C-alpha positions as CSV (number, residue, x, y, z in Angstrom):
1,X,21.1,0.8,-8.1
2,X,17.6,-0.2,-9.1
3,X,15.3,2.8,-9.8
4,X,12.0,2.3,-8.0
5,X,8.6,3.8,-8.7
6,X,6.1,4.1,-5.9
7,X,2.4,4.0,-6.7
8,X,0.2,5.3,-3.8
9,X,-3.5,4.5,-4.0
10,X,-5.5,7.4,-2.6
11,X,-9.1,6.7,-3.7
12,X,-12.2,6.0,-1.7
13,X,-15.1,8.3,-0.7
14,X,-14.4,8.3,3.0
15,X,-18.0,7.9,4.0
16,X,-17.1,7.3,7.7
17,X,-15.0,10.4,7.7
18,X,-17.4,12.8,6.0
19,X,-15.0,13.4,3.1
20,X,-12.0,11.8,1.3
21,X,-10.2,9.7,3.9
22,X,-6.8,10.3,2.3
23,X,-7.1,14.0,3.1
24,X,-8.2,13.7,6.7
25,X,-5.8,15.6,9.0
26,X,-3.6,13.4,11.1
27,X,-1.0,15.1,13.4
28,X,-1.2,18.3,11.4
29,X,-1.0,17.0,7.9
30,X,-3.3,15.1,5.4
31,X,-3.1,11.4,6.1
32,X,-1.8,10.7,2.5
33,X,1.2,13.0,3.0
34,X,2.8,10.8,5.8
35,X,3.6,7.9,3.5
36,X,4.6,10.2,0.7
37,X,7.2,11.8,3.0
38,X,8.7,8.4,3.7
39,X,9.0,7.6,0.0
40,X,10.2,11.0,-1.0
41,X,13.1,10.7,1.5
42,X,14.2,7.3,0.0
43,X,17.0,7.7,-2.6
44,X,15.9,4.4,-4.1
45,X,12.6,5.9,-5.3
46,X,12.8,8.1,-8.4
47,X,9.1,8.6,-9.1
48,X,5.9,8.6,-7.1
49,X,2.5,8.3,-8.7
50,X,-0.6,9.1,-6.6
51,X,-3.8,7.6,-7.9
52,X,-7.1,9.1,-6.8
53,X,-10.7,9.7,-7.9
54,X,-11.2,12.3,-10.6
55,X,-13.3,14.5,-8.3
56,X,-10.4,14.8,-5.8
57,X,-7.5,15.4,-8.2
58,X,-7.0,19.0,-7.3
59,X,-7.2,18.5,-3.6
60,X,-4.9,15.4,-3.6
61,X,-2.4,17.3,-5.9
62,X,-2.2,20.0,-3.2
63,X,-1.3,17.4,-0.6
64,X,1.2,15.6,-3.0
65,X,3.0,18.5,-4.6
66,X,6.2,16.6,-5.5
67,X,4.3,13.7,-7.1
68,X,2.4,12.9,-10.3
69,X,-1.3,12.7,-9.5
70,X,-3.6,10.8,-11.8
71,X,-7.2,9.5,-11.7
72,X,-7.7,5.8,-11.3
73,X,-10.3,3.2,-12.1
74,X,-13.5,1.9,-10.4
75,X,-11.6,-0.7,-8.3
76,X,-8.3,-0.9,-6.4
77,X,-6.9,-3.2,-9.0
78,X,-7.9,-0.8,-11.9
79,X,-6.3,2.1,-10.1
80,X,-3.1,0.1,-9.5
81,X,-2.9,-0.7,-13.2
82,X,-3.4,3.0,-14.1
83,X,-0.5,3.8,-11.9
84,X,1.6,1.1,-13.6
85,X,0.8,2.6,-17.0
86,X,1.9,6.0,-15.8
87,X,5.3,4.9,-14.5
88,X,8.3,6.2,-16.5
89,X,10.5,3.7,-18.3
90,X,13.4,4.3,-16.0
91,X,11.6,2.5,-13.1
92,X,12.7,-1.1,-12.8
93,X,11.1,-1.9,-9.5
94,X,7.7,-0.8,-8.3
95,X,5.9,-0.7,-5.0
96,X,2.2,-0.3,-4.6
97,X,1.0,1.2,-1.3
98,X,-2.3,2.1,0.3
99,X,-2.4,5.8,1.1
100,X,-4.5,4.9,4.2
101,X,-1.4,3.3,5.8
102,X,0.4,6.4,7.0
103,X,2.7,4.7,9.4
104,X,4.9,2.8,6.9
105,X,8.6,2.8,7.8
106,X,11.5,3.2,5.3
107,X,13.5,0.4,7.0
108,X,10.7,-2.0,6.4
109,X,10.3,-0.9,2.7
110,X,14.1,-1.4,2.2
111,X,13.9,-4.9,3.6
112,X,11.1,-5.7,1.2
113,X,13.0,-4.2,-1.7
114,X,15.9,-6.5,-1.0
115,X,13.7,-9.6,-1.6
116,X,12.7,-8.5,-5.1
117,X,14.3,-10.0,-8.2
118,X,13.0,-11.2,-11.6
119,X,10.4,-13.8,-10.7
120,X,10.4,-12.8,-7.0
121,X,8.2,-10.2,-5.3
122,X,7.5,-9.2,-1.7
123,X,5.0,-7.6,0.6
124,X,4.9,-6.4,4.2
125,X,2.7,-8.1,6.7
126,X,2.5,-9.6,10.1
127,X,1.4,-12.9,11.7
128,X,-2.2,-13.3,12.5
129,X,-2.9,-13.2,16.3
130,X,-6.5,-14.4,16.3
131,X,-7.7,-17.9,15.4
132,X,-9.3,-17.7,11.9
133,X,-12.4,-19.7,11.0
134,X,-14.3,-20.1,7.8
135,X,-18.0,-19.6,8.3
136,X,-20.8,-20.3,5.9
137,X,-23.7,-17.8,5.2
138,X,-25.8,-19.3,7.9
139,X,-23.2,-18.6,10.6
140,X,-21.9,-22.2,11.0
141,X,-18.2,-22.7,11.3
142,X,-16.9,-24.9,8.5
143,X,-13.2,-24.9,9.1
144,X,-10.5,-23.6,11.5
145,X,-7.2,-22.6,10.0
146,X,-3.7,-23.2,11.4
147,X,-2.9,-19.8,12.8
148,X,0.9,-20.5,12.6
149,X,0.6,-20.4,8.8
150,X,-1.5,-17.3,8.5
151,X,-0.3,-13.7,8.0
152,X,-2.2,-10.5,7.5
153,X,-1.1,-8.9,4.2
154,X,-0.2,-5.2,4.2
155,X,1.4,-2.7,1.8
156,X,3.5,-1.8,0.1
157,X,3.6,-4.8,-2.2
158,X,6.7,-4.9,-4.4
159,X,8.0,-6.5,-7.6
160,X,9.9,-5.8,-10.8
161,X,7.9,-3.6,-13.0
162,X,7.9,-6.3,-15.8
163,X,6.4,-8.8,-13.3
164,X,3.8,-6.5,-11.8
165,X,2.6,-5.4,-15.3
166,X,2.5,-9.0,-16.5
167,X,0.4,-9.9,-13.4
168,X,-2.1,-7.1,-13.9
169,X,-2.4,-7.7,-17.6
170,X,-3.0,-11.4,-17.1
171,X,-5.7,-10.6,-14.5
172,X,-7.4,-8.1,-16.9
173,X,-7.3,-10.7,-19.7
174,X,-8.7,-13.5,-17.4
175,X,-11.4,-11.3,-15.8
176,X,-9.8,-11.6,-12.3
177,X,-10.3,-8.9,-9.7
178,X,-8.2,-9.3,-6.6
179,X,-8.0,-7.5,-3.3
180,X,-4.2,-7.1,-3.5
181,X,-1.4,-7.2,-6.0
182,X,0.4,-10.1,-4.4
183,X,-2.4,-12.4,-5.4
184,X,-2.1,-11.4,-9.0
185,X,1.7,-12.1,-8.9
186,X,1.1,-15.5,-7.2
187,X,-1.3,-16.6,-10.0
188,X,1.3,-16.1,-12.7
189,X,4.0,-18.0,-10.8
190,X,6.0,-15.2,-9.3
191,X,7.4,-16.2,-5.9
192,X,6.1,-13.8,-3.2
193,X,8.1,-13.3,0.0
194,X,6.4,-12.1,3.2
195,X,8.5,-9.5,5.1
196,X,7.4,-8.8,8.7
197,X,6.8,-5.2,9.6
198,X,8.9,-3.9,12.5
199,X,6.2,-1.4,13.7
200,X,2.6,-0.2,13.3
201,X,1.5,-0.3,9.6
202,X,-2.2,-0.7,10.0
203,X,-4.8,0.7,7.6
204,X,-7.0,3.6,8.7
205,X,-10.5,2.5,8.1
206,X,-12.4,3.9,11.1
207,X,-12.2,7.3,12.9
208,X,-10.8,5.4,15.9
209,X,-7.9,4.3,13.6
210,X,-7.1,7.9,12.8
211,X,-6.9,8.8,16.5
212,X,-4.5,5.9,17.1
213,X,-2.4,6.9,14.1
214,X,-2.2,10.4,15.3
215,X,-1.0,9.4,18.7
216,X,1.8,7.2,17.1
217,X,2.8,9.9,14.7
218,X,3.0,12.6,17.4
219,X,5.1,10.2,19.5
220,X,7.5,9.7,16.5
221,X,7.7,13.4,15.9
222,X,8.5,14.0,19.6
223,X,11.2,11.3,19.6
224,X,12.9,12.8,16.5
225,X,12.8,16.3,18.1
226,X,14.4,15.1,21.3
227,X,17.1,13.2,19.3
228,X,18.3,16.4,17.7
């Protein structure tokens, strides 16, 4: 069985939340801890690396007691690369996840894992519902895209460790800074497979998102309790 490493990005100043967003309490636990619980329960994952800002190392370590916690870089991409460098050699596959997505489900991660092979990567996502338009700086619509071909990228994003490292190192060499890891994999010729999520996997960016996430997590906890 492939040994997987999980890199969870938990940086950000959380200006809208009055403190580090990854530590905001949701359903009785720090937001970061919910995705960590999912990964810790998966036998496929041997190592979890949490990457955060240096000033929050101690606080994040308290919320991620079974994980290695390291400081990252000035961008998401730099933090992802720091996580890759910290992975033990035993890890053959890697997933990179945003700690601000607390609702990720193990079943979805496993389906994404099954699509990964040398030269093939994957990510979670879902079809775009709204019509998307390209708009110039003056507010004029320049192009309308075919919605049937558009998907919203989520995390985790998964690949073989060798492919993910090669993608990040090529980006560093070429001065490319991307908003997600899949883009880096695409640009070196790795085939990236989109895997549709089966449930809510949105990113918490506003306080209202945290309220929504809390309601969903409480419902999940209640369902599990009733099933026992």
